TIZA-301443 format. One line per 4 residues: number of its first residue (from 1); their letters; for each residue x, y, z of C-alpha. Coordinates in Angstrom, 2 decimals, always signed. Layout:
! TIZA-301443
NUM> a> X,Y,Z  ...
END
This chain:
! TIZA-301443
1> mskw> +0.00,+0.00,+0.00  +1.34,+3.42,-0.95  +2.21,+5.68,+1.94  +2.03,+8.87,-0.12
5> ikew> -1.02,+11.12,+0.34  -1.60,+13.15,-2.82  -4.38,+15.52,-1.74  -3.95,+17.42,+1.50
9> nped> -5.72,+20.66,+2.43  -5.94,+21.11,+6.23  -7.22,+24.68,+5.85  -10.48,+23.26,+4.40
13> erfw> -12.56,+22.81,+7.55  -14.72,+20.04,+6.05  -11.67,+18.05,+4.90  -10.02,+18.59,+8.27
17> ahtg> -13.03,+17.43,+10.28  -13.76,+14.31,+8.19  -10.29,+13.17,+7.12  -7.34,+15.39,+7.95
21> kria> -7.51,+15.57,+11.73  -7.42,+11.80,+12.23  -4.44,+11.31,+9.90  -2.56,+14.30,+11.32
25> rrnl> -3.03,+13.04,+14.88  -1.73,+9.58,+13.97  +1.40,+11.04,+12.37  +1.91,+13.35,+15.34
29> iwsi> +1.84,+10.45,+17.81  +4.55,+8.43,+16.05  +6.56,+11.54,+15.27  +6.66,+12.31,+18.99
33> laen> +7.95,+8.81,+19.78  +10.79,+9.02,+17.25  +11.72,+12.55,+18.28  +11.66,+11.64,+21.96
37> igfs> +14.27,+8.94,+21.40  +16.29,+11.32,+19.24  +16.47,+13.86,+22.08  +17.36,+11.11,+24.55
41> vwll> +20.32,+10.01,+22.45  +21.32,+13.63,+21.74  +21.65,+14.42,+25.47  +23.19,+11.09,+26.52
45> wsit> +26.54,+12.75,+27.16  +25.03,+15.27,+29.60  +24.87,+12.40,+32.12  +27.62,+10.13,+30.83
49> atrl> +30.26,+12.87,+31.05  +29.59,+13.39,+34.76  +30.36,+9.70,+35.45  +33.57,+9.37,+33.42
53> paag> +35.94,+10.37,+36.29  +34.40,+7.67,+38.49  +34.96,+5.16,+35.67  +38.69,+5.91,+35.60
57> ftyt> +38.89,+8.59,+32.87  +41.28,+11.47,+33.61  +39.74,+14.21,+31.48  +39.74,+17.79,+32.83
61> tdql> +36.55,+19.66,+33.78  +36.87,+21.77,+30.62  +37.14,+18.61,+28.51  +34.05,+17.16,+30.18
65> fllv> +32.10,+20.32,+29.33  +33.35,+19.98,+25.74  +32.00,+16.42,+25.55  +28.65,+17.81,+26.69
69> alpg> +28.79,+20.67,+24.16  +29.87,+18.82,+20.99  +26.56,+16.98,+20.42  +24.84,+20.39,+20.51
73> lvga> +27.09,+21.77,+17.79  +26.76,+18.74,+15.51  +23.02,+18.53,+16.18  +22.61,+22.14,+15.08
77> lmrf> +24.55,+21.53,+11.86  +22.62,+18.33,+11.10  +19.32,+20.16,+11.28  +19.91,+21.85,+7.92
81> pytf> +20.06,+18.66,+5.82  +17.41,+16.99,+7.99  +14.95,+19.81,+7.24  +15.49,+19.51,+3.51
85> avpr> +15.19,+15.72,+3.69  +11.46,+15.84,+4.50  +10.34,+17.44,+1.20  +12.92,+15.40,-0.70
89> fggr> +12.24,+11.90,+0.67  +8.94,+12.23,+2.56  +8.29,+12.68,+6.27  +7.52,+9.04,+6.97
93> nwtv> +10.50,+7.75,+5.00  +12.94,+10.12,+6.65  +11.62,+9.37,+10.14  +12.53,+5.70,+9.58
97> vsal> +16.03,+6.55,+8.35  +16.76,+9.14,+11.03  +15.64,+6.73,+13.77  +17.96,+3.99,+12.54
101> llli> +20.90,+6.42,+12.40  +20.64,+6.73,+16.19  +22.21,+3.29,+16.46  +25.59,+4.87,+15.64
105> psvs> +25.94,+7.07,+18.76  +24.32,+4.48,+21.02  +26.69,+1.67,+20.04  +29.81,+3.88,+19.95
109> lavl> +29.14,+5.13,+23.48  +28.56,+1.59,+24.77  +31.89,+0.45,+23.29  +34.14,+3.32,+24.43
113> vdrp> +33.01,+4.06,+28.00  +34.40,+0.72,+29.21  +37.91,+1.72,+28.08  +39.46,+4.38,+30.40
117> atpf> +42.52,+4.55,+28.14  +40.39,+5.93,+25.27  +42.10,+9.10,+23.96  +40.05,+12.25,+24.33
121> wlma> +39.83,+12.88,+20.57  +38.14,+9.50,+20.03  +35.69,+10.06,+22.87  +34.94,+13.51,+21.44
125> laac> +34.25,+11.94,+18.05  +31.79,+9.52,+19.66  +30.10,+12.45,+21.41  +29.79,+14.22,+18.05
129> tagl> +27.76,+11.33,+16.60  +25.11,+11.95,+19.27  +24.35,+15.11,+17.29  +22.40,+12.88,+14.88
133> gggn> +19.67,+12.83,+17.53  +19.53,+16.62,+17.44  +18.84,+16.60,+13.72  +15.61,+14.65,+14.27
137> fass> +13.89,+17.67,+15.77  +14.14,+19.76,+12.61  +12.79,+17.09,+10.28  +10.03,+16.15,+12.73
141> mani> +8.84,+19.73,+13.23  +9.00,+20.53,+9.52  +7.03,+17.38,+8.73  +4.28,+17.96,+11.31
145> sffy> +3.89,+21.60,+10.24  +2.58,+20.35,+6.86  -0.15,+18.25,+8.47  -1.90,+20.90,+10.57
149> pdre> -3.90,+24.04,+9.67  -2.46,+27.36,+10.77  -5.13,+27.78,+13.45  -3.90,+24.62,+15.25
153> kgla> -0.17,+24.72,+14.51  +0.79,+26.30,+17.83  -0.54,+23.46,+19.96  +0.45,+20.72,+17.47
157> lgln> +4.04,+21.92,+17.14  +4.16,+22.50,+20.89  +3.08,+18.92,+21.62  +5.48,+17.52,+19.04
161> aagg> +8.38,+19.51,+20.43  +7.48,+18.85,+24.07  +7.24,+15.12,+23.41  +10.74,+15.27,+22.02
165> nigv> +12.13,+17.66,+24.62  +10.98,+15.45,+27.46  +13.41,+12.84,+26.18  +16.09,+14.98,+27.84
169> sivq> +14.41,+14.55,+31.20  +13.94,+10.82,+30.60  +17.60,+10.24,+29.80  +18.73,+12.25,+32.82
173> lvvp> +16.37,+10.33,+35.11  +16.71,+6.80,+33.73  +20.41,+6.56,+32.79  +21.75,+7.08,+36.36
177> ivig> +19.50,+4.21,+37.44  +20.38,+1.87,+34.57  +24.16,+2.30,+34.87  +23.98,+1.29,+38.53
181> iggg> +21.93,-1.91,+38.10  +23.63,-4.86,+39.78  +25.96,-2.66,+41.77  +29.03,-0.79,+40.56
185> lhlr> +29.16,+1.48,+37.53  +28.12,+0.06,+34.15  +28.36,+3.02,+31.76  +27.88,+0.83,+28.69
189> nagl> +24.21,+0.48,+29.67  +23.73,+4.18,+28.88  +24.12,+3.32,+25.19  +22.65,-0.18,+25.12
193> lwll> +19.45,+1.07,+26.76  +18.27,+2.75,+23.54  +18.75,-0.06,+21.00  +15.27,-1.57,+21.40
197> piai> +13.42,+1.79,+21.53  +15.23,+2.87,+18.35  +14.07,-0.29,+16.56  +10.49,+0.21,+17.78
201> aavc> +10.43,+3.84,+16.61  +11.70,+2.90,+13.14  +9.19,+0.07,+12.69  +6.23,+2.14,+13.92
205> aflf> +7.15,+5.06,+11.66  +7.33,+2.66,+8.71  +3.94,+1.13,+9.49  +1.86,+4.06,+10.69
209> mdnl> +3.19,+7.35,+9.27  +2.56,+9.01,+5.89  +4.34,+11.10,+3.27  +2.60,+14.18,+1.84
213> ssar> +2.96,+14.88,-1.87  +2.02,+18.50,-1.20  +5.19,+18.82,+0.90  +7.44,+17.98,-2.04
217> snar> +9.80,+20.74,-3.16  +13.38,+21.01,-4.32  +16.22,+22.35,-2.23  +16.44,+25.50,-4.36
221> dqll> +12.83,+26.44,-3.54  +13.42,+25.78,+0.14  +16.61,+27.83,+0.28  +14.71,+30.88,-0.99
225> varn> +13.33,+31.28,+2.51  +16.89,+32.02,+3.67  +16.61,+35.35,+1.83  +13.75,+36.43,+4.07
229> khtw> +14.98,+38.53,+6.98  +12.27,+37.15,+9.26  +13.92,+33.72,+9.02  +17.06,+35.11,+10.65
233> iisf> +15.28,+37.30,+13.17  +13.24,+34.35,+14.44  +16.41,+32.22,+14.39  +18.09,+34.71,+16.71
237> lyvg> +15.12,+34.67,+19.08  +15.08,+30.89,+19.00  +18.69,+30.82,+20.17  +17.41,+32.65,+23.24
241> tfgs> +14.59,+30.15,+23.90  +15.40,+26.71,+22.55  +19.16,+27.35,+22.62  +18.80,+28.09,+26.31
245> fvgy> +16.69,+24.98,+26.90  +19.05,+22.53,+25.24  +22.19,+24.31,+26.48  +21.05,+24.39,+30.09
249> saaf> +19.75,+20.80,+29.84  +23.16,+19.62,+28.64  +25.12,+21.61,+31.22  +22.83,+21.31,+34.26
253> plll> +24.16,+17.96,+35.59  +27.80,+19.12,+35.40  +26.88,+22.56,+36.75  +25.25,+20.98,+39.80
257> ktqf> +28.26,+18.73,+40.33  +30.78,+21.59,+40.17  +28.83,+24.31,+42.01  +27.06,+22.19,+44.64
261> pevt> +29.13,+19.00,+45.06  +27.49,+18.37,+48.43  +24.16,+17.61,+46.67  +24.17,+13.90,+45.80
265> tnla> +20.47,+13.43,+44.92  +19.79,+13.19,+41.16  +17.85,+16.39,+40.45  +19.24,+17.19,+37.00
269> flga> +16.22,+15.77,+35.17  +13.86,+18.31,+36.78  +14.99,+21.22,+34.61  +14.38,+19.52,+31.28
273> lvgs> +11.09,+18.10,+32.58  +9.77,+21.55,+33.53  +10.91,+23.09,+30.24  +9.40,+20.28,+28.17
277> varp> +6.01,+20.34,+29.89  +5.85,+24.13,+29.52  +6.41,+24.11,+25.75  +2.88,+23.18,+24.58
281> fggw> +1.51,+25.71,+27.08  +3.63,+28.36,+25.35  +2.15,+27.37,+21.97  -1.38,+27.31,+23.39
285> ladr> -0.90,+30.70,+25.04  +0.49,+32.15,+21.80  -2.52,+30.82,+19.85  -4.73,+32.97,+22.09
289> lgga> -2.66,+36.03,+22.97  -0.28,+36.25,+20.00  +3.18,+34.79,+19.60  +5.06,+38.08,+19.69
293> rvtl> +3.32,+39.33,+22.82  +4.02,+36.11,+24.73  +7.60,+35.92,+23.46  +8.36,+39.52,+24.47
297> wnfa> +7.20,+39.13,+28.07  +8.72,+35.67,+28.33  +12.20,+37.04,+27.53  +11.71,+39.63,+30.24
301> fmgv> +10.93,+36.88,+32.76  +13.94,+34.90,+31.53  +16.09,+37.88,+32.46  +14.58,+38.03,+35.96
305> atag> +15.13,+34.28,+36.50  +18.74,+34.56,+35.29  +19.40,+37.37,+37.75  +18.06,+35.08,+40.46
309> vinf> +20.41,+32.27,+39.39  +23.40,+34.65,+39.59  +22.38,+35.86,+43.05  +21.94,+32.37,+44.52
313> iqqh> +25.16,+31.00,+42.98  +27.09,+33.82,+44.61  +25.37,+33.10,+47.95  +25.90,+29.35,+47.49
317> nfpg> +22.21,+28.94,+48.30  +21.16,+25.65,+46.72  +17.36,+25.80,+47.34  +17.23,+29.31,+45.88
321> flla> +19.47,+28.31,+42.97  +17.31,+25.30,+42.15  +14.05,+27.28,+42.24  +15.50,+30.08,+40.11
325> flal> +16.92,+27.62,+37.58  +13.63,+25.74,+37.35  +11.90,+29.09,+36.73  +14.44,+29.71,+33.98
329> fltt> +13.70,+26.30,+32.47  +9.98,+27.08,+32.64  +10.46,+30.24,+30.61  +12.63,+28.48,+28.03
333> gign> +9.77,+26.03,+27.44  +7.10,+28.73,+27.12  +9.35,+30.74,+24.82  +10.04,+27.72,+22.62
337> gstf> +6.34,+27.30,+21.96  +5.53,+30.99,+21.46  +8.51,+31.67,+19.18  +7.66,+28.80,+16.84
341> rmip> +4.03,+29.94,+16.82  +5.15,+33.20,+15.23  +6.53,+31.50,+12.11  +3.38,+30.32,+10.20
345> pifr> +1.45,+33.63,+10.31  +4.54,+35.63,+9.42  +5.17,+33.61,+6.25  +1.48,+33.47,+5.39
349> aeql> +1.36,+37.25,+5.60  +4.52,+37.53,+3.52  +3.01,+35.36,+0.76  -0.26,+37.30,+0.76
353> rlca> +1.59,+40.60,+0.63  +3.27,+39.52,-2.61  +0.05,+38.35,-4.31  -1.27,+40.45,-7.18
357> tdee> -4.07,+38.19,-8.51  -6.79,+35.93,-7.12  -4.95,+32.93,-8.58  -1.80,+33.83,-6.66
361> rala> -3.81,+34.32,-3.47  -5.32,+30.85,-3.89  -1.84,+29.32,-4.04  -0.47,+31.43,-1.19
365> para> -1.46,+29.10,+1.72  +0.37,+26.09,+0.24  +3.44,+28.20,-0.52  +3.33,+29.66,+2.97
369> rrda> +3.27,+26.17,+4.50  +6.37,+25.20,+2.51  +8.15,+28.43,+3.49  +7.18,+28.02,+7.14
373> aaai> +8.42,+24.41,+7.20  +11.76,+25.43,+5.70  +12.02,+28.37,+8.11  +11.25,+26.07,+11.06
377> gics> +14.16,+23.87,+10.04  +16.57,+26.77,+9.68  +15.44,+28.39,+12.94  +15.70,+25.12,+14.83
381> aiga> +19.22,+24.60,+13.47  +20.43,+28.06,+14.47  +18.65,+27.83,+17.81  +20.29,+24.51,+18.63
385> lggf> +23.69,+26.22,+18.61  +22.86,+27.19,+22.18  +23.46,+23.54,+23.01  +27.12,+24.15,+22.18
389> fipr> +27.74,+27.73,+23.27  +26.08,+27.59,+26.70  +28.13,+24.60,+27.99  +31.29,+26.05,+26.43
393> tlga> +30.65,+29.46,+28.01  +30.01,+27.86,+31.39  +33.15,+25.73,+31.04  +35.22,+28.79,+30.15
397> slka> +33.75,+30.76,+33.06  +34.56,+27.97,+35.52  +38.08,+27.64,+34.16  +38.79,+31.38,+34.27
401> tgga> +37.03,+32.41,+37.48  +36.16,+29.20,+39.31  +32.46,+30.11,+39.17  +29.54,+30.37,+36.73
405> staf> +28.33,+33.92,+37.51  +30.26,+35.51,+34.63  +28.64,+33.18,+32.10  +25.15,+33.90,+33.43
409> gwfl> +25.88,+37.62,+33.23  +26.42,+37.20,+29.48  +23.22,+35.16,+29.19  +21.28,+37.90,+30.99
413> ggyl> +22.54,+40.47,+28.49  +21.44,+38.19,+25.65  +17.87,+37.98,+26.99  +17.62,+41.75,+27.30
417> lcva> +18.73,+42.03,+23.67  +16.01,+39.52,+22.70  +13.41,+41.70,+24.42  +14.52,+44.66,+22.31
421> vtww> +14.57,+42.70,+19.04  +11.12,+41.20,+19.63  +9.62,+44.59,+20.35  +11.33,+46.30,+17.42
425> yyrr> +10.29,+43.80,+14.77  +7.06,+42.24,+16.01  +5.40,+44.50,+18.58  +5.96,+47.95,+17.08
429> rsfl> +2.65,+48.53,+15.38  +4.12,+50.95,+12.84  +6.52,+48.24,+11.63  +3.77,+45.61,+11.41
433> ikqv> +1.47,+47.84,+9.39  +4.27,+48.68,+6.97  +5.84,+45.22,+6.57  +3.16,+42.59,+7.25
437> psla> -0.21,+44.36,+7.62  -2.25,+41.22,+8.39  -0.12,+40.63,+11.48  -0.97,+43.96,+13.06
441> nana> -4.32,+42.63,+14.24  -3.27,+38.97,+14.55  -0.66,+39.80,+17.19  +1.59,+37.15,+15.66
END
C-alpha cells in the first residue's frame, strides 16, 4: 500500500473534520515517539560525562564540558540537511532513516566508555555522533507543520516539540538508574538502553506514518526562505529560547556537580522536565494572545530568572538556585512554543503581501506552509547552537574564574537584547502595518 497522500488541504474545515484531523493526529503520535528517542540520544553525554571520572577517565573539567557541548554543535549543523530531507524523501521515510541512524551514537558510546585509556579525541568523536539525535527535531517539526492548519499549529508543534524535549528529562532520570543496576558502575548500559526503543520507533514510523505529496519541493525552492529577513530574526530569538533549553539541559548535571558538590540526589532531570512540559503551554498561550506578545514578556521573565540564578550562585544557596533555575527552564519552554508559533502567520502574511491576482492568493497558503516548514528547520538549526555555546561558556567561566556567575551575566545580556529585538520587529505597530499588515491585528 502506498504511503504517499496526494491531496492534502488542512485549511479546508470540512476536509479537516472528516479526514485530515485523524491522519494528522496519527502522524503526530509516532513523530513524537521518534523525536523523543532522538532527544534522549542527543543528550546522553550530559549524564555520561559526569560519570567518566568515576569510571577511571582522567579528562579535565573543561574537557568534560566539551563532551557535553559537541553533540549540541553537531546537532545544530545536522538540522539543515534533515529539514530539507522531508520534502525530498517524505516525512515518513525520513523518520525511519533518522531513527535507525541513532544506532551509531548508542553503540559507539557503549563500546568506548568501558575503556578508560580511550584518547580524548576519540571520545569527542563519539560524542559528536550523538548530534544525529539533534537533527531529528528539525525534520520532525518541519514534517508535522505540513499536516496541521495554521489555526492549530501552535498546539500541534508544541506537543510535538514537548514530546521530544521530554526525552532529555527521561535520559537524565533513567540513565543514572540503569548504569547502577547490579551494583558498581556500568556506563555501557547508557548506550545499550536505547537499542530496542530505536528499533520500535523505526518500525512504527514505517507502518503508521505518511508522506505528503504537497510537501514535495526542491532544495532550491526551500533555500529561498533564507533570503527572508524574518527567518534570521526568528532564528536569533530561538537561540534565546530553545538554545537556552538545550544548552542548560546539557550543562545542568555538570553545573550541579561543580557548584554544589554536596548535593548527591539526582535532580538534574527536573529542569528539562519543567521546560518540556511548559512548551505546549507556550504554543497554546500564543494561539490565544499572540506569539510576539508572549515571546516579548517571556524574555523579560527569563532575564529576571537569570538574575536570580546569579544571586543564589554567589550566595551558594542551593534551594534558591534550584528554584531560580527551574523558573528559567519554565520560561525556556514557554518561549520555545511561542517563538515557533510566530513562524506560520509571518510567512502566510509575507506570501499574501506579494500576491497580485486571485490565482496567486489561492496558491499562497500552500506556498506559505512550505516556506514556514523550511524556516522552522533553519530556525531550529540556528537555535540549537545554544546547546554548544552555553556549555562552552560555562566551562570557560569555571576555568577562568572558578564560578559560573560571569557566564550567566552574558546570558542575561542576551535575553535583554532579545526583548529589544522582539519589540522592534514584532510589537511595534508601525513596523507591522508597513511590513506585514495582516499581522498587526493577529498579534503574531
